[in-house]
NULORO-319962 format. One line per 5 residues: number of its first residue (from 1); their letters; for each residue x, y, z of N, C-alpha, C. Coordinates in steps of 0.1 Angstrom, whole numbers, padded with zeros to 4 digits. Layout:
BEGIN
NUM	A	X/Y/Z/X/Y/Z/X/Y/Z | ...
***
This chain:
BEGIN
1	MREIP	0223/0013/-0295/0231/0002/-0301/0240/-0004/-0291 | 0241/-0017/-0291/0249/-0025/-0282/0264/-0024/-0286 | 0272/-0021/-0277/0287/-0020/-0279/0294/-0032/-0274 | 0300/-0039/-0283/0308/-0051/-0279/0322/-0047/-0274 | 0326/-0052/-0262/0339/-0048/-0257/0350/-0053/-0267
6	AGLKT	0361/-0045/-0268/0371/-0048/-0278/0377/-0062/-0277 | 0379/-0066/-0264/0385/-0080/-0262/0376/-0091/-0268 | 0363/-0090/-0265/0354/-0100/-0269/0352/-0099/-0284 | 0352/-0087/-0290/0350/-0085/-0304/0362/-0092/-0312 | 0374/-0090/-0306/0386/-0097/-0312/0384/-0112/-0312
11	HLDQT	0379/-0117/-0301/0377/-0131/-0299/0367/-0136/-0309 | 0356/-0129/-0311/0345/-0133/-0320/0350/-0133/-0335 | 0360/-0126/-0338/0365/-0125/-0351/0374/-0137/-0355 | 0377/-0145/-0344/0385/-0157/-0347/0377/-0168/-0353 | 0384/-0178/-0359/0378/-0189/-0366/0371/-0198/-0356
16	STTLC	0377/-0200/-0344/0371/-0208/-0333/0370/-0200/-0321 | 0360/-0202/-0313/0358/-0194/-0301/0356/-0203/-0289 | 0357/-0197/-0277/0355/-0204/-0264/0345/-0196/-0257 | 0332/-0198/-0261/0322/-0189/-0255/0312/-0198/-0247 | 0305/-0192/-0237/0295/-0199/-0230/0286/-0188/-0224
21	HAWRL	0275/-0192/-0218/0265/-0183/-0212/0266/-0183/-0197 | 0263/-0172/-0191/0263/-0171/-0176/0251/-0163/-0173 | 0245/-0166/-0161/0233/-0159/-0156/0236/-0153/-0142 | 0232/-0141/-0140/0233/-0135/-0127/0218/-0132/-0122 | 0214/-0139/-0111/0201/-0138/-0106/0201/-0129/-0093
26	TRSDG	0193/-0119/-0093/0192/-0110/-0081/0178/-0111/-0076 | 0176/-0116/-0064/0163/-0117/-0057/0158/-0104/-0052 | 0146/-0103/-0049/0140/-0091/-0044/0145/-0087/-0030 | 0151/-0097/-0023/0157/-0094/-0010/0172/-0090/-0011 | 0177/-0089/-0023/0190/-0084/-0025/0201/-0095/-0027
31	LVMGF	0197/-0108/-0025/0207/-0119/-0026/0210/-0120/-0041 | 0223/-0121/-0044/0228/-0123/-0057/0235/-0136/-0059 | 0231/-0143/-0070/0236/-0157/-0073/0240/-0157/-0087 | 0251/-0164/-0090/0256/-0166/-0104/0257/-0180/-0108 | 0253/-0183/-0121/0253/-0196/-0126/0259/-0196/-0141
36	TEHDR	0265/-0207/-0145/0270/-0208/-0158/0268/-0222/-0164 | 0267/-0223/-0177/0266/-0236/-0183/0280/-0242/-0186 | 0290/-0235/-0183/0304/-0240/-0185/0307/-0251/-0174 | 0318/-0258/-0176/0321/-0269/-0167/0330/-0265/-0156 | 0333/-0252/-0155/0341/-0247/-0144/0336/-0234/-0140
41	TLSFD	0338/-0230/-0127/0333/-0218/-0122/0340/-0206/-0128 | 0332/-0195/-0131/0338/-0183/-0137/0336/-0172/-0127 | 0344/-0161/-0128/0343/-0150/-0119/0346/-0137/-0128 | 0336/-0128/-0128/0337/-0115/-0135/0326/-0106/-0130 | 0328/-0093/-0132/0319/-0083/-0129/0314/-0084/-0114
46	GTVFS	0323/-0088/-0105/0320/-0088/-0091/0312/-0100/-0087 | 0310/-0110/-0095/0301/-0121/-0092/0308/-0134/-0096 | 0306/-0144/-0087/0311/-0158/-0090/0300/-0166/-0096 | 0302/-0171/-0108/0292/-0179/-0116/0295/-0194/-0114 | 0287/-0200/-0106/0289/-0214/-0103/0286/-0224/-0115
51	AATGF	0295/-0234/-0116/0293/-0244/-0127/0286/-0257/-0122 | 0284/-0258/-0109/0279/-0271/-0103/0264/-0271/-0102 | 0257/-0264/-0111/0243/-0263/-0110/0235/-0269/-0121 | 0241/-0273/-0132/0234/-0279/-0143/0226/-0269/-0151 | 0229/-0256/-0150/0221/-0246/-0157/0223/-0247/-0172
56	RGSEV	0211/-0245/-0179/0211/-0245/-0194/0201/-0235/-0199 | 0204/-0228/-0209/0194/-0218/-0214/0189/-0222/-0228 | 0177/-0217/-0231/0170/-0220/-0244/0174/-0209/-0253 | 0170/-0212/-0266/0172/-0201/-0276/0161/-0191/-0275 | 0163/-0179/-0279/0153/-0169/-0278/0154/-0160/-0291
61	ETGLG	0142/-0157/-0296/0142/-0148/-0308/0137/-0134/-0304 | 0144/-0124/-0307/0140/-0110/-0304/0138/-0102/-0316 | 0131/-0091/-0315/0129/-0083/-0327/0127/-0068/-0323 | 0125/-0059/-0332/0123/-0045/-0329/0109/-0043/-0324 | 0107/-0032/-0317/0094/-0029/-0312/0092/-0032/-0298
66	LEADA	0080/-0031/-0293/0077/-0033/-0278/0071/-0047/-0275 | 0071/-0056/-0285/0066/-0069/-0282/0075/-0077/-0273 | 0068/-0083/-0262/0076/-0090/-0252/0080/-0103/-0257 | 0093/-0106/-0255/0098/-0120/-0258/0101/-0127/-0245 | 0103/-0140/-0246/0106/-0148/-0234/0116/-0159/-0238
71	AEIEG	0123/-0163/-0227/0133/-0174/-0228/0131/-0183/-0217 | 0139/-0194/-0216/0138/-0203/-0205/0152/-0207/-0200 | 0153/-0210/-0187/0165/-0217/-0182/0161/-0229/-0175 | 0169/-0239/-0175/0167/-0252/-0168/0179/-0254/-0159 | 0176/-0261/-0147/0186/-0264/-0138/0182/-0274/-0128
76	AFSDA	0191/-0278/-0119/0188/-0288/-0109/0188/-0282/-0096 | 0179/-0286/-0087/0179/-0281/-0073/0192/-0285/-0066 | 0197/-0276/-0058/0210/-0278/-0051/0209/-0270/-0038 | 0214/-0275/-0027/0214/-0268/-0014/0224/-0256/-0016 | 0234/-0257/-0025/0244/-0246/-0026/0239/-0236/-0036
81	AISAD	0228/-0239/-0043/0223/-0230/-0054/0208/-0227/-0051 | 0199/-0232/-0059/0185/-0229/-0057/0178/-0242/-0051 | 0172/-0240/-0039/0166/-0251/-0033/0151/-0252/-0036 | 0145/-0263/-0035/0131/-0265/-0038/0122/-0258/-0029 | 0126/-0257/-0016/0118/-0250/-0006/0118/-0235/-0009
86	DLALG	0130/-0229/-0012/0130/-0215/-0015/0122/-0211/-0027 | 0122/-0220/-0037/0114/-0217/-0049/0099/-0218/-0046 | 0095/-0228/-0038/0081/-0230/-0035/0076/-0219/-0026 | 0084/-0213/-0018/0080/-0203/-0009/0080/-0189/-0015 | 0083/-0188/-0028/0082/-0176/-0035/0094/-0166/-0033
91	RYDGA	0105/-0171/-0028/0117/-0162/-0026/0123/-0158/-0039 | 0120/-0164/-0050/0125/-0160/-0063/0115/-0153/-0072 | 0103/-0150/-0067/0093/-0144/-0075/0098/-0130/-0079 | 0097/-0126/-0092/0101/-0113/-0096/0116/-0111/-0096 | 0124/-0121/-0095/0138/-0119/-0095/0144/-0114/-0108
96	RVETF	0154/-0106/-0108/0160/-0101/-0121/0171/-0110/-0125 | 0171/-0114/-0138/0181/-0123/-0143/0188/-0117/-0155 | 0201/-0115/-0154/0209/-0110/-0164/0217/-0121/-0171 | 0216/-0121/-0184/0223/-0131/-0192/0235/-0126/-0199 | 0246/-0133/-0197/0259/-0128/-0203/0264/-0138/-0213
101	LVNWQ	0271/-0133/-0223/0279/-0141/-0232/0294/-0139/-0228 | 0301/-0149/-0225/0314/-0147/-0219/0325/-0157/-0225 | 0337/-0152/-0227/0348/-0160/-0231/0353/-0167/-0219 | 0351/-0180/-0218/0355/-0187/-0205/0370/-0188/-0203 | 0378/-0186/-0214/0392/-0186/-0213/0397/-0172/-0207
106	SPEDH	0389/-0162/-0210/0392/-0148/-0205/0379/-0142/-0200 | 0374/-0145/-0188/0361/-0141/-0184/0359/-0125/-0183 | 0370/-0118/-0183/0368/-0103/-0183/0363/-0098/-0196 | 0363/-0107/-0207/0357/-0104/-0220/0343/-0110/-0220 | 0334/-0102/-0216/0320/-0106/-0216/0310/-0095/-0220
111	LLLST	0298/-0099/-0223/0288/-0090/-0229/0275/-0093/-0222 | 0268/-0083/-0217/0254/-0084/-0212/0245/-0085/-0224 | 0238/-0097/-0225/0229/-0099/-0236/0215/-0094/-0234 | 0210/-0096/-0222/0196/-0092/-0218/0194/-0092/-0203 | 0184/-0085/-0199/0180/-0084/-0186/0165/-0087/-0185
116	RELGE	0161/-0098/-0178/0147/-0102/-0178/0143/-0105/-0163 | 0130/-0108/-0162/0125/-0111/-0149/0120/-0126/-0148 | 0122/-0132/-0137/0118/-0146/-0135/0103/-0147/-0135 | 0098/-0155/-0144/0083/-0157/-0145/0078/-0170/-0139 | 0071/-0177/-0147/0065/-0190/-0142/0076/-0200/-0141
121	VLSAG	0076/-0207/-0130/0086/-0218/-0126/0078/-0231/-0125 | 0083/-0241/-0132/0078/-0255/-0131/0089/-0264/-0126 | 0085/-0273/-0117/0095/-0282/-0111/0090/-0296/-0113 | 0099/-0305/-0114/0096/-0320/-0116/0108/-0327/-0110 | 0105/-0334/-0098/0116/-0341/-0092/0127/-0332/-0088
126	PAFRA	0140/-0335/-0092/0151/-0327/-0088/0155/-0316/-0097 | 0146/-0313/-0107/0149/-0303/-0117/0138/-0292/-0117 | 0141/-0281/-0123/0131/-0271/-0125/0134/-0264/-0139 | 0123/-0257/-0144/0124/-0249/-0156/0117/-0236/-0153 | 0124/-0225/-0156/0119/-0212/-0153/0118/-0203/-0165
131	ELRSL	0107/-0196/-0166/0105/-0186/-0177/0112/-0173/-0174 | 0119/-0168/-0184/0125/-0154/-0183/0117/-0145/-0192 | 0110/-0135/-0185/0102/-0126/-0192/0109/-0113/-0195 | 0108/-0108/-0207/0113/-0095/-0211/0107/-0084/-0203 | 0115/-0074/-0200/0110/-0062/-0192/0099/-0056/-0200
136	AARLD	0098/-0058/-0213/0086/-0052/-0220/0073/-0058/-0216 | 0073/-0069/-0209/0061/-0075/-0204/0054/-0066/-0194 | 0062/-0057/-0187/0056/-0048/-0178/0046/-0039/-0185 | 0047/-0037/-0198/0038/-0028/-0205/0024/-0034/-0206 | 0023/-0047/-0204/0010/-0053/-0205/0002/-0052/-0192
141	QPSGR	0009/-0047/-0181/0002/-0046/-0168/-0006/-0033/-0167 | -0018/-0033/-0161/-0026/-0021/-0160/-0018/-0011/-0151 | -0020/0002/-0155/-0014/0013/-0146/-0024/0024/-0146 | -0022/0033/-0136/-0031/0044/-0134/-0042/0040/-0124 | -0052/0049/-0122/-0062/0048/-0112/-0076/0046/-0119
146	LYGKR	-0085/0039/-0112/-0098/0038/-0115/-0107/0045/-0105 | -0116/0053/-0109/-0125/0060/-0100/-0136/0051/-0095 | -0136/0049/-0082/-0146/0041/-0076/-0149/0045/-0061 | -0159/0039/-0055/-0162/0042/-0042/-0152/0038/-0032 | -0146/0026/-0034/-0136/0021/-0025/-0122/0026/-0027
151	CDADL	-0114/0026/-0016/-0100/0031/-0016/-0092/0022/-0025 | -0083/0028/-0033/-0074/0020/-0042/-0059/0020/-0037 | -0057/0025/-0024/-0044/0024/-0018/-0042/0011/-0011 | -0029/0007/-0009/-0026/-0004/-0001/-0025/0000/0014 | -0031/-0007/0023/-0031/-0003/0037/-0017/-0002/0042
156	GDARC	-0013/0010/0047/0000/0012/0052/0010/0019/0043 | 0006/0020/0030/0016/0026/0021/0016/0041/0022 | 0024/0048/0014/0026/0063/0015/0013/0070/0013 | 0004/0066/0004/-0009/0072/0002/-0019/0070/0013 | -0018/0059/0019/-0027/0056/0030/-0023/0063/0043
161	GVNLS	-0010/0061/0047/-0005/0068/0058/-0007/0061/0072 | -0014/0050/0072/-0016/0043/0085/-0003/0036/0089 | 0001/0037/0101/0013/0031/0107/0010/0017/0111 | 0014/0007/0103/0011/-0007/0106/0022/-0013/0115 | 0031/-0006/0120/0042/-0012/0128/0039/-0012/0143
166	VAPFR	0028/-0006/0147/0025/-0005/0161/0011/-0012/0164 | 0009/-0015/0177/-0004/-0021/0181/-0014/-0009/0180 | -0027/-0012/0178/-0033/-0025/0176/-0033/-0030/0162 | -0026/-0023/0153/-0027/-0027/0139/-0016/-0038/0136 | -0007/-0040/0145/0003/-0051/0143/0005/-0058/0156
171	LEGSV	0002/-0071/0157/0004/-0079/0169/0013/-0091/0166 | 0021/-0095/0175/0030/-0106/0174/0025/-0118/0182 | 0027/-0130/0176/0023/-0142/0183/0031/-0154/0178 | 0025/-0165/0180/0032/-0177/0175/0022/-0188/0170 | 0026/-0196/0162/0018/-0207/0156/0015/-0217/0167
176	VSVPD	0002/-0220/0169/-0003/-0230/0178/-0004/-0243/0171 | -0011/-0243/0160/-0013/-0255/0152/-0017/-0251/0137 | -0016/-0261/0128/-0019/-0259/0114/-0030/-0269/0110 | -0043/-0265/0111/-0054/-0274/0108/-0053/-0279/0094 | -0050/-0271/0084/-0048/-0275/0070/-0040/-0265/0063
181	EMSLI	-0038/-0267/0050/-0028/-0259/0043/-0034/-0245/0040 | -0046/-0242/0044/-0053/-0229/0042/-0056/-0222/0054 | -0051/-0226/0066/-0054/-0220/0078/-0044/-0222/0089 | -0044/-0212/0099/-0034/-0213/0110/-0042/-0210/0123 | -0038/-0216/0134/-0042/-0211/0147/-0031/-0204/0154
186	VSGLG	-0033/-0192/0157/-0022/-0183/0162/-0025/-0178/0176 | -0016/-0178/0185/-0017/-0172/0199/-0013/-0158/0198 | -0017/-0150/0209/-0012/-0137/0210/-0021/-0126/0204 | -0032/-0131/0197/-0041/-0121/0190/-0055/-0121/0196 | -0057/-0128/0208/-0070/-0130/0213/-0078/-0117/0217
191	DRSPG	-0071/-0106/0220/-0078/-0094/0224/-0084/-0087/0213 | -0082/-0091/0200/-0088/-0084/0189/-0101/-0092/0185 | -0111/-0084/0181/-0124/-0090/0178/-0123/-0097/0165 | -0132/-0107/0163/-0132/-0114/0150/-0134/-0105/0138 | -0126/-0107/0128/-0126/-0099/0116/-0116/-0088/0116
196	WFSGG	-0109/-0086/0127/-0099/-0075/0128/-0088/-0077/0118 | -0084/-0089/0116/-0072/-0092/0107/-0077/-0097/0094 | -0090/-0097/0091/-0095/-0101/0078/-0090/-0092/0067 | -0084/-0097/0057/-0078/-0088/0047/-0064/-0083/0050 | -0059/-0088/0061/-0045/-0084/0065/-0034/-0093/0060
201	RVMFA	-0023/-0093/0067/-0012/-0102/0063/-0006/-0108/0075 | -0001/-0121/0073/0007/-0127/0084/0021/-0129/0079 | 0031/-0125/0087/0045/-0126/0083/0052/-0135/0092 | 0060/-0144/0087/0067/-0154/0095/0081/-0149/0099 | 0084/-0149/0112/0097/-0143/0116/0107/-0154/0119
206	TGLLE	0103/-0166/0121/0112/-0178/0124/0107/-0190/0117 | 0115/-0200/0116/0111/-0213/0110/0113/-0214/0096 | 0108/-0225/0090/0110/-0227/0075/0104/-0216/0067 | 0094/-0210/0071/0087/-0199/0063/0092/-0185/0067 | 0103/-0184/0073/0109/-0171/0077/0110/-0161/0065
211	GVNLD	0104/-0150/0067/0104/-0140/0056/0093/-0140/0047 | 0084/-0151/0048/0073/-0152/0039/0061/-0145/0044 | 0054/-0138/0035/0042/-0130/0038/0030/-0137/0031 | 0019/-0139/0039/0007/-0145/0033/-0005/-0136/0036 | -0015/-0136/0027/-0027/-0128/0028/-0037/-0135/0036
216	VASHS	-0044/-0128/0045/-0054/-0134/0054/-0068/-0131/0047 | -0076/-0142/0046/-0089/-0140/0040/-0099/-0137/0051 | -0098/-0144/0063/-0108/-0141/0074/-0101/-0145/0087 | -0107/-0138/0097/-0101/-0140/0111/-0113/-0143/0120 | -0112/-0154/0128/-0122/-0158/0137/-0115/-0163/0150
221	LEAEG	-0123/-0165/0161/-0117/-0169/0174/-0121/-0183/0177 | -0111/-0191/0182/-0114/-0204/0187/-0108/-0206/0201 | -0110/-0217/0207/-0105/-0219/0221/-0090/-0219/0221 | -0083/-0224/0211/-0068/-0224/0211/-0062/-0210/0208 | -0070/-0202/0201/-0064/-0189/0197/-0072/-0183/0185
226	ARLSL	-0065/-0174/0178/-0071/-0168/0166/-0069/-0177/0154 | -0080/-0180/0147/-0079/-0188/0134/-0078/-0178/0122 | -0067/-0180/0115/-0065/-0171/0103/-0067/-0180/0091 | -0077/-0177/0083/-0079/-0185/0070/-0072/-0177/0059 | -0065/-0184/0051/-0056/-0177/0040/-0063/-0178/0027
231	WSPMA	-0059/-0169/0018/-0064/-0168/0005/-0059/-0179/-0004 | -0046/-0183/-0001/-0040/-0194/-0010/-0033/-0204/-0001 | -0031/-0216/-0005/-0025/-0226/0004/-0010/-0223/0006 | -0005/-0227/0018/0009/-0226/0021/0017/-0236/0013 | 0028/-0232/0008/0037/-0241/0000/0043/-0251/0009
236	RAPAA	0046/-0247/0022/0052/-0256/0032/0045/-0253/0045 | 0043/-0263/0053/0036/-0261/0066/0046/-0256/0077 | 0042/-0245/0084/0050/-0241/0095/0049/-0250/0107 | 0059/-0249/0116/0058/-0257/0128/0052/-0249/0140 | 0047/-0257/0149/0041/-0251/0161/0053/-0243/0169
241	GDAVA	0050/-0231/0173/0060/-0223/0180/0067/-0213/0171 | 0065/-0214/0157/0071/-0204/0148/0065/-0190/0151 | 0074/-0180/0152/0069/-0166/0155/0063/-0160/0143 | 0052/-0152/0145/0046/-0145/0134/0042/-0131/0138 | 0041/-0122/0129/0035/-0109/0131/0023/-0108/0122
246	VTAGC	0012/-0103/0127/0000/-0102/0119/-0005/-0087/0119 | -0008/-0082/0107/-0013/-0068/0106/-0027/-0068/0102 | -0034/-0058/0107/-0048/-0056/0105/-0052/-0055/0090 | -0064/-0058/0087/-0069/-0058/0073/-0079/-0046/0071 | -0081/-0043/0059/-0091/-0032/0055/-0099/-0037/0043
251	DKAFE	-0112/-0034/0043/-0120/-0038/0032/-0122/-0027/0022 | -0114/-0016/0024/-0113/-0004/0015/-0126/0004/0015 | -0135/0002/0025/-0147/0010/0025/-0144/0023/0033 | -0152/0034/0030/-0150/0046/0037/-0153/0045/0052 | -0164/0037/0055/-0168/0036/0069/-0157/0029/0077
256	TCSAK	-0150/0019/0071/-0139/0012/0078/-0127/0021/0080 | -0124/0029/0070/-0113/0039/0071/-0115/0049/0083 | -0128/0053/0084/-0131/0062/0095/-0132/0056/0108 | -0139/0045/0110/-0142/0039/0123/-0130/0031/0128 | -0123/0023/0119/-0113/0014/0124/-0099/0021/0124
261	FSNTL	-0096/0030/0115/-0083/0036/0114/-0083/0051/0116 | -0094/0057/0117/-0095/0072/0119/-0086/0079/0109 | -0088/0075/0096/-0079/0080/0086/-0087/0086/0074 | -0098/0092/0077/-0107/0097/0067/-0100/0106/0057 | -0091/0115/0062/-0085/0125/0053/-0076/0119/0043
266	NFQGF	-0071/0107/0045/-0063/0100/0035/-0070/0090/0027 | -0083/0089/0028/-0091/0079/0021/-0089/0082/0006 | -0084/0071/-0002/-0081/0073/-0016/-0092/0068/-0025 | -0104/0068/-0021/-0115/0065/-0029/-0125/0077/-0031 | -0136/0074/-0037/-0146/0085/-0040/-0159/0080/-0035
271	PHLPG	-0161/0081/-0022/-0174/0075/-0016/-0186/0082/-0020 | -0185/0095/-0024/-0197/0102/-0028/-0200/0101/-0043 | -0192/0093/-0050/-0194/0091/-0064/-0207/0083/-0067 | -0217/0088/-0073/-0229/0080/-0076/-0227/0069/-0086 | -0234/0058/-0085/-0233/0048/-0095/-0240/0051/-0108
276	SDFAY	-0238/0043/-0118/-0244/0046/-0131/-0259/0045/-0130 | -0265/0037/-0122/-0279/0036/-0121/-0285/0048/-0113 | -0277/0055/-0105/-0282/0067/-0098/-0287/0078/-0107 | -0280/0079/-0119/-0283/0090/-0128/-0297/0088/-0134 | -0302/0076/-0134/-0316/0073/-0139/-0327/0074/-0129
281	GYADS	-0323/0077/-0116/-0333/0078/-0106/-0339/0091/-0105 | -0348/0093/-0096/-0356/0105/-0094/-0358/0107/-0079 | -0362/0119/-0075/-0364/0122/-0061/-0376/0114/-0056 | -0374/0107/-0044/-0385/0099/-0039/-0383/0098/-0024 | -0393/0100/-0016/-0391/0100/-0001/-0389/0086/0004
286	NTVHD	-0392/0076/-0004/-0391/0062/0000/-0377/0055/-0003 | -0368/0063/-0010/-0356/0057/-0014/-0344/0066/-0010 | -0332/0063/-0014/-0321/0071/-0010/-0320/0084/-0018 | -0330/0087/-0027/-0330/0099/-0035/-0339/0109/-0027 | -0337/0110/-0014/-0344/0120/-0006/-0337/0132/-0001
291	GRPIV	-0325/0134/-0007/-0316/0145/-0003/-0306/0142/0008 | -0307/0130/0014/-0297/0127/0024/-0283/0124/0018 | -0272/0126/0025/-0259/0123/0020/-0258/0108/0017 | -0251/0105/0006/-0249/0091/0003/-0240/0084/0013 | -0230/0091/0018/-0221/0085/0028/-0223/0093/0041
296	P	-0226/0087/0052/-0228/0094/0065/-0216/0102/0069
***
């Protein structure tokens, strides 16, 4: 049961009230920002809630049970608050948003109404609209493991164990050119064979995209340097000379884990698991049903 602070409860019992909403946004990088729909800045709970942002919240209907609800907030882009570039570059993806009801005449009298995550964001001109998803929405996401031949770990995580912070699995270079929004030409990676970084990641260390990570679809060599084709278009184009760090990729196959990373013992798949059609087969000297191991 939600407990209303005594000061706020007393105020709510009055005939007229001086209430407004405030939002505290915490990005995944730890940056905390505060906003309010009131016409002056408020300060409480260790956060300053700015009034110069044009923030406004929608109504939301909630109920008992595990059904996920959603709300919306609207605001204007501002260099002092949320910029269009930061939003486009994904720096607010998955941010936590806390909604407060506050007595603006006495900000210490406030109540946390909900905690949600930032969902889909739409922008039009100088304004944006963001969806606030209930934490119950996490229950709709798949969890657990699926048994398959390929590894289900992320390269470099605790289950995988490969150290991606050292060469040759991590190399640093710089952007030479940007042929289009889906590819980069990068120097400093020329000693790696084509495909070494396919399925890897490129991380920008300087420039407009500083801190942004992008997934690499394929890696090939050109006269100017290594060409990295991306899975999704870049929201903003980097400049020539921007520093990057590129990590190797993995196709999750047992052979790759063994030959490329020498990490067979940590392979998180089941390479010897036969497929469904294998059960209907029979011993035959002309097929793989000849007694040989499925995986060399």
